C-alpha positions as CSV (number, residue, x, y, z in Angstrom):
1,M,6.2,8.1,19.8
2,L,7.8,8.0,16.4
3,G,6.4,4.5,15.8
4,K,2.8,5.7,16.5
5,L,3.3,8.7,14.3
6,L,4.4,6.4,11.4
7,D,1.4,4.1,12.1
8,R,-1.0,7.0,11.9
9,L,0.7,8.4,8.8
10,E,0.4,5.1,7.1
11,E,-3.3,4.7,8.0
12,W,-4.1,8.2,6.9
13,L,-2.3,7.8,3.6
14,I,-4.2,4.6,2.8
15,T,-7.5,6.2,3.7
16,L,-6.7,9.3,1.6
17,L,-5.8,7.2,-1.4
18,I,-8.9,5.0,-1.1
19,G,-11.2,8.1,-0.6
20,A,-9.7,10.0,-3.5
21,A,-9.9,7.1,-5.9
22,T,-13.6,6.5,-4.9
23,L,-14.6,10.1,-5.4
24,I,-12.8,10.3,-8.8
25,I,-14.4,7.1,-10.0
26,F,-17.9,8.3,-8.8
27,A,-17.5,11.7,-10.5
28,A,-16.3,10.1,-13.8
29,V,-19.2,7.7,-13.8
30,V,-21.8,10.4,-13.1
31,H,-20.2,12.6,-15.7
32,R,-20.4,9.9,-18.4
33,Y,-24.0,9.0,-17.5
34,L,-25.3,12.6,-17.4
35,S,-23.4,13.5,-20.6
36,G,-25.5,11.1,-22.5
37,M,-28.8,12.8,-21.4
38,S,-30.3,15.5,-23.6
39,I,-30.6,18.2,-21.0
40,P,-30.2,21.6,-22.5
41,G,-27.4,23.6,-21.1
42,L,-26.2,20.9,-18.7
43,Q,-25.2,18.4,-21.4
44,D,-23.2,21.1,-23.3
45,W,-21.4,22.1,-20.1
46,L,-20.6,18.4,-19.2
47,L,-19.3,17.7,-22.6
48,Q,-16.8,20.5,-22.2
49,L,-15.3,18.8,-19.1
50,N,-12.5,16.4,-19.7
51,F,-12.4,13.3,-17.5
52,G,-9.9,11.4,-19.7
53,W,-7.3,11.5,-16.9
54,A,-9.6,9.9,-14.3
55,Q,-8.8,6.3,-15.2
56,E,-5.0,6.8,-15.2
57,L,-5.1,8.7,-11.9
58,C,-7.2,6.0,-10.2
59,I,-4.8,3.3,-11.4
60,I,-1.9,5.3,-9.9
61,L,-3.8,5.8,-6.6
62,F,-4.6,2.1,-6.4
63,V,-1.0,1.1,-7.0
64,W,0.2,3.4,-4.2
65,M,-2.6,2.1,-2.0
66,A,-1.6,-1.5,-2.7
67,K,2.0,-0.9,-1.8
68,F,1.4,0.9,1.5
69,G,-1.6,-1.4,2.2
70,A,0.8,-4.4,2.0
71,A,3.0,-2.8,4.7
72,Y,-0.1,-2.2,6.8
73,G,-1.0,-5.8,6.4
74,V,2.4,-7.0,7.7
75,R,2.0,-4.7,10.8
76,T,-1.5,-5.8,11.6
77,G,-1.3,-9.5,10.6
78,I,-4.1,-9.4,8.0
79,H,-2.1,-11.1,5.2
80,V,-3.3,-14.5,4.2
81,G,-0.8,-17.3,4.8
82,V,-0.7,-21.0,4.5
83,D,0.5,-22.2,7.9
84,V,-1.1,-25.7,8.3
85,L,2.3,-27.4,8.4
86,I,4.0,-24.7,10.5
87,N,1.4,-24.9,13.2
88,R,2.0,-28.7,13.5
89,L,5.6,-28.3,14.3
90,S,7.0,-28.2,17.8
91,E,7.3,-24.8,19.5
92,G,11.0,-24.4,19.1
93,V,11.1,-25.5,15.4
94,R,8.0,-23.4,14.7
95,R,9.6,-20.3,16.2
96,H,12.7,-20.7,13.9
97,F,10.5,-21.2,10.8
98,I,8.4,-18.1,11.6
99,L,11.5,-15.9,12.2
100,F,13.0,-17.3,8.9
101,G,9.8,-16.4,7.1
102,L,9.7,-12.9,8.5
103,L,13.4,-12.2,7.8
104,S,13.0,-13.6,4.3
105,G,10.2,-11.2,3.7
106,A,12.4,-8.4,5.0
107,L,15.2,-9.4,2.7
108,F,12.9,-9.7,-0.4
109,T,11.2,-6.4,0.1
110,G,14.5,-4.7,0.9
111,I,15.9,-5.9,-2.4
112,V,12.8,-4.8,-4.3
113,G,13.0,-1.4,-2.5
114,T,16.7,-1.0,-3.3
115,L,16.3,-1.9,-7.0
116,G,13.1,0.2,-7.2
117,A,15.0,3.2,-5.8
118,R,17.7,2.8,-8.4
119,F,15.2,2.5,-11.2
120,V,13.3,5.6,-10.1
121,W,16.6,7.5,-9.8
122,E,17.7,6.6,-13.3
123,N,14.2,7.1,-14.7
124,G,14.2,10.8,-14.2
125,A,14.4,11.5,-10.5
126,H,18.0,12.4,-10.7
127,Y,17.2,15.0,-13.4
128,A,14.4,16.5,-11.3
129,F,16.5,16.8,-8.2
130,F,19.5,18.2,-10.0
131,T,17.3,20.8,-11.6
132,A,15.6,21.7,-8.4
133,F,18.9,22.3,-6.7
134,G,20.4,24.2,-9.6
135,A,23.0,21.5,-10.4
136,G,24.1,20.6,-13.9
137,T,21.9,18.2,-15.8
138,E,24.0,17.7,-18.9
139,G,23.8,14.1,-20.1
140,L,21.1,13.2,-17.6
141,F,17.9,11.5,-18.8
142,E,14.8,13.7,-18.2
143,G,12.5,10.7,-18.1
144,P,9.1,9.9,-19.7
145,T,5.7,11.2,-18.6
146,T,2.4,9.4,-18.2
147,P,0.1,9.5,-21.3
148,D,-2.9,11.4,-19.9
149,L,-1.8,13.4,-16.8
150,E,1.7,13.9,-18.3
151,W,3.3,13.4,-14.9
152,P,6.9,12.3,-14.7
153,T,6.8,8.5,-14.4
154,W,9.4,8.5,-11.6
155,I,6.8,10.0,-9.3
156,V,4.4,7.2,-10.1
157,Y,7.1,4.5,-9.7
158,S,8.2,5.9,-6.4
159,A,5.5,3.8,-4.8
160,I,7.8,0.8,-5.3
161,P,10.9,1.9,-3.3
162,L,8.8,3.7,-0.7
163,G,6.2,1.0,-0.2
164,S,8.7,-1.8,-0.3
165,S,11.0,-0.1,2.1
166,L,8.2,0.4,4.6
167,M,7.2,-3.2,4.1
168,C,10.8,-4.3,4.9
169,F,10.7,-2.2,8.0
170,R,7.4,-3.8,9.1
171,F,8.8,-7.3,8.6
172,L,11.8,-6.4,10.7
173,Q,9.5,-4.8,13.3
174,V,7.3,-7.9,13.6
175,A,10.3,-10.2,13.6
176,W,12.0,-8.3,16.5
177,S,8.7,-8.2,18.4
178,Y,8.2,-11.9,17.9
179,F,11.8,-12.7,18.9
180,R,11.3,-10.8,22.2
181,T,7.7,-11.8,23.1
182,G,6.8,-14.8,21.0
183,E,3.7,-13.0,19.8
184,L,2.6,-12.3,16.3
185,P,0.2,-9.5,15.3
186,H,-3.1,-11.1,14.6
187,H,-6.4,-9.7,13.2
188,D,-9.7,-11.0,14.2
189,H,-11.4,-11.6,10.9
190,G,-14.7,-12.4,12.6
191,H,-14.9,-9.2,14.6
192,V,-17.7,-6.9,13.6
193,E,-16.8,-3.2,14.1
194,G,-19.2,-1.4,16.4
195,L,-20.4,-4.5,18.3
196,E,-19.6,-5.2,21.9
197,E,-17.2,-8.1,22.7
198,E,-20.1,-10.3,24.1
199,S,-22.5,-9.6,21.2
200,D,-20.0,-10.3,18.4
201,A,-18.6,-13.5,19.9
202,I,-20.9,-15.6,17.5
203,Y,-19.1,-14.0,14.5
204,R,-15.6,-14.7,15.6
205,M,-13.4,-17.8,14.8
206,D,-11.8,-19.6,17.7
207,D,-8.3,-19.3,16.2
208,N,-8.8,-16.0,14.4
209,L,-7.4,-17.7,11.3
210,H,-3.9,-16.7,12.4
211,P,-1.2,-18.2,14.6
212,K,-1.0,-16.6,18.0
213,G,2.6,-17.4,18.5
214,R,2.1,-19.7,21.4
């Protein structure tokens, strides 16, 4: 139950980030285009609107989307990998190499998440939390803010520890599942959404471009 809730939360967060970035970019482009047209009243009103923050916010949204999208990619098996040599090994050796790769990914992302959390904490998060709970902040670093939005940068950089920690959890989740079942998550790159199994067979690759774990 908890796992499914986390899966849905992950998917909804990525969808929200993509949707928000798309709408903001669209609004900024339309604003820039219409502001250059000599339309009485409308042009004056548009020139009063400030969209200078749009680019910075979209960059932040895409960074967060990339970090959580990477975790989603581990869970669903859509990451691109070079496995020509691995697939030529015997089943037992191949199994050990795959587990080693998954655990190495967990170790790496765990280290990045830990170091990222320490950086965020020292970059102003400790000041914000101490202030929120009424604790003393003497000698603490308040932290910088972003140029346009003037948001605390620790909020922006929180994507690193949060996304990396989730990615570490996904690596461990996939490794445990593979250890128990011998199956890796795989994504059918040739599948066309909305088509029946029989009708989309001509679009699908035989090996789905991903090892099946057998």
